[in-house]
MARVO-450479 format. One record per residue (C-alpha): residue number from 1; residue in three letters; x, y, z negated. Coordinates in Angstrom, 1 decimal. Each point is the difference from the previous one (the first is absolute). Layout:
ROMAR     n   res       c1       c2       c3
ROMAR   NUM   ALA        X        Y        Z
...
This chain:
ROMAR     n   res       c1       c2       c3
ROMAR     1   UNK     -0.1      0.0      0.2
ROMAR     2   UNK      1.3      3.3      0.8
ROMAR     3   UNK     -0.4      2.9     -2.7
ROMAR     4   UNK     -0.1      3.4      1.4
ROMAR     5   UNK      2.3      2.8     -1.4
ROMAR     6   UNK     -1.4      3.5     -0.3
ROMAR     7   UNK      2.8      1.9      2.0
ROMAR     8   UNK      0.0      3.2      1.4
ROMAR     9   UNK     -0.5      1.0      3.5
ROMAR    10   UNK      3.9      1.0      1.6
ROMAR    11   UNK     -0.8      3.5      0.3
ROMAR    12   UNK     -0.8      0.5     -3.6
ROMAR    13   UNK      3.2     -2.8     -1.3
ROMAR    14   UNK      1.7      2.5      2.2
ROMAR    15   UNK     -0.9      2.9     -1.7
ROMAR    16   UNK      0.4     -1.6     -3.6
ROMAR    17   UNK      4.0     -1.2      0.8
ROMAR    18   UNK      0.7      3.4      0.8
ROMAR    19   UNK     -1.2      1.6     -3.0
ROMAR    20   UNK      2.1     -2.8     -2.0
ROMAR    21   UNK      3.3      0.7      3.1
ROMAR    22   UNK     -0.4      3.6     -0.7
ROMAR    23   UNK     -1.4      0.8     -3.0
ROMAR    24   UNK     -0.3     -2.2     -2.9
ROMAR    25   UNK     -0.3     -3.6     -1.0
ROMAR    26   UNK     -1.5      0.5     -2.7
ROMAR    27   UNK     -3.5     -0.8      0.9
ROMAR    28   UNK     -1.2     -3.8      1.3
ROMAR    29   UNK     -1.2     -0.6      3.8
ROMAR    30   UNK     -3.0     -0.8     -2.0
ROMAR    31   UNK     -0.1      3.2     -1.9
ROMAR    32   UNK      0.8      2.1      2.9
ROMAR    33   UNK     -2.7     -1.8      2.3
ROMAR    34   UNK     -2.6      1.2     -2.5
ROMAR    35   UNK      1.5      3.3      0.0
ROMAR    36   UNK     -0.1     -0.1      4.0
ROMAR    37   UNK     -3.7     -1.0      0.0
ROMAR    38   UNK     -0.7      3.3     -2.7
ROMAR    39   UNK      1.9      2.0      2.4
ROMAR    40   UNK     -2.0     -1.2      3.2
ROMAR    41   UNK     -3.6      0.5     -1.8
ROMAR    42   UNK      1.0      3.5     -1.5
ROMAR    43   UNK      1.4      0.8      3.8
ROMAR    44   UNK     -3.4     -0.8      1.3
ROMAR    45   UNK     -2.3      1.6     -2.9
ROMAR    46   UNK      2.4      3.0      1.2
ROMAR    47   UNK      1.1      0.6     -3.8
ROMAR    48   UNK      2.5      2.7     -0.4
ROMAR    49   UNK      4.0     -0.9     -0.4
ROMAR    50   UNK     -0.6      1.0     -3.8
ROMAR    51   UNK     -3.0     -2.8     -0.8
ROMAR    52   UNK      2.0     -2.5      2.1
ROMAR    53   UNK      3.1      0.2     -1.7
ROMAR    54   UNK     -1.9     -0.2     -3.3
ROMAR    55   UNK     -1.8     -2.8      1.3
ROMAR    56   UNK      3.1     -1.9      1.0
ROMAR    57   UNK      2.0      0.8     -3.1
ROMAR    58   UNK     -3.3     -1.1     -2.3
ROMAR    59   UNK      0.2     -3.7      2.5
ROMAR    60   UNK      3.6     -0.1     -0.7
ROMAR    61   UNK     -0.4      0.4     -4.0
ROMAR    62   UNK     -3.1     -2.3     -0.4
ROMAR    63   UNK      2.3     -3.1      1.6
ROMAR    64   UNK      3.2      0.1     -1.6
ROMAR    65   UNK      1.5     -3.0     -1.3
ROMAR    66   UNK      1.3     -0.3     -3.2
ROMAR    67   UNK      3.4      0.4      1.1
ROMAR    68   UNK     -0.4      2.8      2.0
ROMAR    69   UNK     -1.9      2.0     -2.8
ROMAR    70   UNK      3.6     -0.5     -2.0
ROMAR    71   UNK      1.8      1.2      2.6
ROMAR    72   UNK     -2.5      3.3      0.2
ROMAR    73   UNK      0.2      0.6     -3.7
ROMAR    74   UNK      3.9     -0.4      0.0
ROMAR    75   UNK     -0.4      3.1      2.9
ROMAR    76   UNK     -2.5      1.6     -2.4
ROMAR    77   UNK      2.5     -0.5     -2.5
ROMAR    78   UNK      2.7      1.6      2.3
ROMAR    79   UNK     -1.8      2.3      1.2
ROMAR    80   UNK     -1.1      1.4     -3.9
ROMAR    81   UNK      3.8      0.2     -1.2
ROMAR    82   UNK      1.2      1.3      3.0
ROMAR    83   UNK     -2.7      3.3      0.0
ROMAR    84   UNK     -0.7      0.2     -3.1
ROMAR    85   UNK     -3.3     -1.1      0.4
ROMAR    86   UNK     -2.2     -1.9      2.4
ROMAR    87   UNK     -1.9      3.8      0.3
ROMAR    88   UNK      3.1      1.5      0.3
ROMAR    89   UNK      0.6     -2.7      3.2
ROMAR    90   UNK     -3.4      0.5      1.1
ROMAR    91   UNK      0.9      3.8      0.9
ROMAR    92   UNK      1.5     -0.8      3.4
ROMAR    93   UNK     -3.0     -2.4      0.6
ROMAR    94   UNK     -2.1      2.7      2.0
ROMAR    95   UNK      3.2      1.0      2.5
ROMAR    96   UNK      0.5     -3.5      0.3
ROMAR    97   UNK     -3.5      0.2      1.4
ROMAR    98   UNK      0.3      2.9      2.2
ROMAR    99   UNK      2.7     -1.3      1.8
ROMAR   100   UNK     -1.8     -3.5      0.5
ROMAR   101   UNK     -2.9      1.3      1.3
ROMAR   102   UNK      1.4      2.6      2.2
ROMAR   103   UNK      2.3     -2.9      2.2
ROMAR   104   UNK     -3.2     -2.4     -0.5
ROMAR   105   UNK     -2.8      2.2      0.4
ROMAR   106   UNK      0.6      0.3      3.9
ROMAR   107   UNK      0.4     -3.6      0.6
ROMAR   108   UNK     -3.0     -0.8     -1.8
ROMAR   109   UNK     -1.6      2.8      2.8
ROMAR   110   UNK      1.2     -1.9      2.7
ROMAR   111   UNK     -1.7     -3.5     -1.4
ROMAR   112   UNK     -3.4      1.8     -0.9
ROMAR   113   UNK      0.1      1.5      3.4
ROMAR   114   UNK      0.5     -3.2      1.8
ROMAR   115   UNK     -2.5     -1.7     -2.3
ROMAR   116   UNK     -2.6      2.8      1.2
ROMAR   117   UNK      1.2     -0.3      3.6
ROMAR   118   UNK     -0.6     -4.2      0.1
ROMAR   119   UNK     -3.0      0.5     -2.3
ROMAR   120   UNK     -1.6      2.6      2.8
ROMAR   121   UNK      1.4     -3.0      2.9
ROMAR   122   UNK     -2.0     -2.8     -2.0
ROMAR   123   UNK      2.9     -1.5     -1.9
ROMAR   124   UNK     -0.8     -1.9     -3.3
ROMAR   125   UNK      1.5      0.4     -3.6
ROMAR   126   UNK      2.3     -3.3      1.5
ROMAR   127   UNK      1.7      1.7      2.9
ROMAR   128   UNK      0.2      3.2     -2.0
ROMAR   129   UNK      1.9     -2.0     -2.7
ROMAR   130   UNK      2.1     -1.4      2.2
ROMAR   131   UNK      0.7      3.4      1.5
ROMAR   132   UNK      1.2      1.6     -3.3
ROMAR   133   UNK      2.1     -2.6     -0.7
ROMAR   134   UNK      1.5      0.0      3.1
ROMAR   135   UNK      0.5      3.8     -0.4
ROMAR   136   UNK      1.5     -0.7     -3.3
ROMAR   137   UNK      2.4     -2.1      1.4
ROMAR   138   UNK      1.4      2.3      2.3
ROMAR   139   UNK     -0.3      3.0     -2.9
ROMAR   140   UNK      1.9     -1.8     -2.6
ROMAR   141   UNK      3.8     -0.6      1.2
ROMAR   142   UNK      3.2      0.7     -1.8
ROMAR   143   UNK      0.7      3.5      0.7
ROMAR   144   UNK     -3.4      0.9     -0.3
ROMAR   145   UNK     -0.1     -1.5     -3.9
ROMAR   146   UNK      3.6      1.8     -0.3
ROMAR   147   UNK     -1.4      3.2      0.9
ROMAR   148   UNK     -2.8     -0.1     -2.4
ROMAR   149   UNK      1.9     -1.1     -3.0
ROMAR   150   UNK      3.1      2.5      0.9
ROMAR   151   UNK     -3.2      2.7     -0.1
ROMAR   152   UNK     -1.1     -1.0     -3.2
ROMAR   153   UNK      3.3      0.2     -1.5
ROMAR   154   UNK      0.9      3.4      1.3
ROMAR   155   UNK     -3.3      1.4     -0.3
ROMAR   156   UNK     -1.4     -1.0     -3.2
ROMAR   157   UNK      2.7     -0.1     -2.4
ROMAR   158   UNK      3.1      1.4     -1.0
ROMAR   159   UNK      2.9     -2.1      0.5
ROMAR   160   UNK      0.8     -0.7     -3.6
ROMAR   161   UNK     -3.9     -1.2     -0.1
ROMAR   162   UNK      0.7     -1.9      2.8
ROMAR   163   UNK      2.6     -2.0     -1.6
ROMAR   164   UNK     -2.2     -1.0     -2.8
ROMAR   165   UNK     -2.8     -0.9      2.4
ROMAR   166   UNK      2.3     -2.2      2.2
ROMAR   167   UNK      1.7     -1.8     -3.1
ROMAR   168   UNK     -3.6     -0.7     -1.1
ROMAR   169   UNK     -1.6     -1.3      2.8
ROMAR   170   UNK      3.2     -0.7      2.7
ROMAR   171   UNK     -0.8     -3.6     -1.5
ROMAR   172   UNK     -3.5     -0.2      1.6
ROMAR   173   UNK      0.6      2.1      2.9
ROMAR   174   UNK      3.0      0.2      2.4
ROMAR   175   UNK      0.8      3.3     -0.1
ROMAR   176   UNK      3.7     -1.4      0.3
ROMAR   177   UNK     -0.8     -1.2      3.8
ROMAR   178   UNK     -0.4      3.7      1.0
ROMAR   179   UNK      2.8      1.1     -2.1
ROMAR   180   UNK     -1.7      2.1     -2.5
ROMAR   181   UNK      1.1     -1.3     -3.0
């Protein structure tokens, strides 16, 4: 008897693989698959980037394994010790969010325009979803991810704060890959 394994479509798995190759391996394929599902649903529902980011974070936080939670606790401890308090460390979050939004919103607008065009041409959700993944796979390159991370470093915090940020998060985000240490 053959048992079917739940596998991601190739275009979705390619997106997951790119995230793991370019940004982090902290989140598992299964967790990333769920994040991708939520992001696709949010795009189709015309959610804004702020809502999408919150939803993605909620999906991740609600799916963390014990080991991931322990790693997260170590990161929070490092951040708290490095910045004096968690609230001190979070003062840069609005700037990081702005940099990310400035770099990702134009791409989202392209995706939305493509979805609208496809819907007008009678294409359904499956075709739109595949198109979104294809666009993401074209958008996500080593150079582009490196550029966005460089902009986060340069435009959202002081060099001293970046050093602390990198020290605490560099174990889960590939800053060194982009010479951002």
